[in-house]
C-alpha positions, 0 to 999 in steps of 0.5 A: 533501512532507517530506524522506525520513526515514532508515530508523532514524528511520522505524522509531521510528514503529512500536512493533512490526512486521515490521522485517525486511520494513520494512528490506528494502522501505523503499527501494522504498516511499520511492522510490515515494512520492517518484516519485508525489508529485513529479508531484502538486501538490495539498496535502493529498491525500486518499489511500487505500492499498489493501492497507495491511497494516502501514502501512509505506507508508501512514505516509509519506503521513500524515507528509507531512500528507495525509488518509490511509485504510488499507484491508485485511482485518480481520485485518491492520488489527486488530493492536494495533500497527497500530491504535496507528500509525493512531491516533497518525498520524490514519490512517483505517482501512477494512476489507473482507472480500472485495476481489473484491466491489464492496461492498469499498468500501461506507462510503467516499464516492463521489469521495473520493480524489485518490490510490489506492495499489494497490502490490505487490498486483495479483500476488496477485489471483486473481479477476476484478477487474472489480467491484474496479475499479468500486469503486475508480473509484467512490471516485476523485475526477474527475482522481484517480490510481490507482497500481499497482505490482508487484514487479520480476520482472527484478531480478537477485536474483529471477532468481537465486532463480528459477534456484535453484528451477528447479535444485532442481526446485521450479518457477520461482516460488512 
């Protein structure tokens, strides 16, 4: 694992992106990467980042020398600056139209990834995920890991935001 780059040096890898989002989430993304890679000793890993979007997280693993695939909806991964970052950093791109379908991972070989990143996505799942999990397990190598994270519901900033929404009669959450 490479040393964690500073936010300013990391931002230079992106010709265009949502820099406000990156600045806000950079600490979480870098801490998650450090935690995950601390426990994995194979180098390089075959990694797929499902829900890669702007490649903010994906790029960390590519810069560490891992074989990385970014997976997301075509609208996210077809952005020219995303394509540019992927090409410059040898990140493979896989698009799916419907993550609820087992066919979402068609075109990816069985037993091909040591690490599946499914971070900050599960809270958006509004369908029965059985076929999605079947597809993910099909592409996971024996002994591989699936990392699932979700936003910290109890983070004080989120608690205050929910309280303000409730006081304004907007409901407790979006």
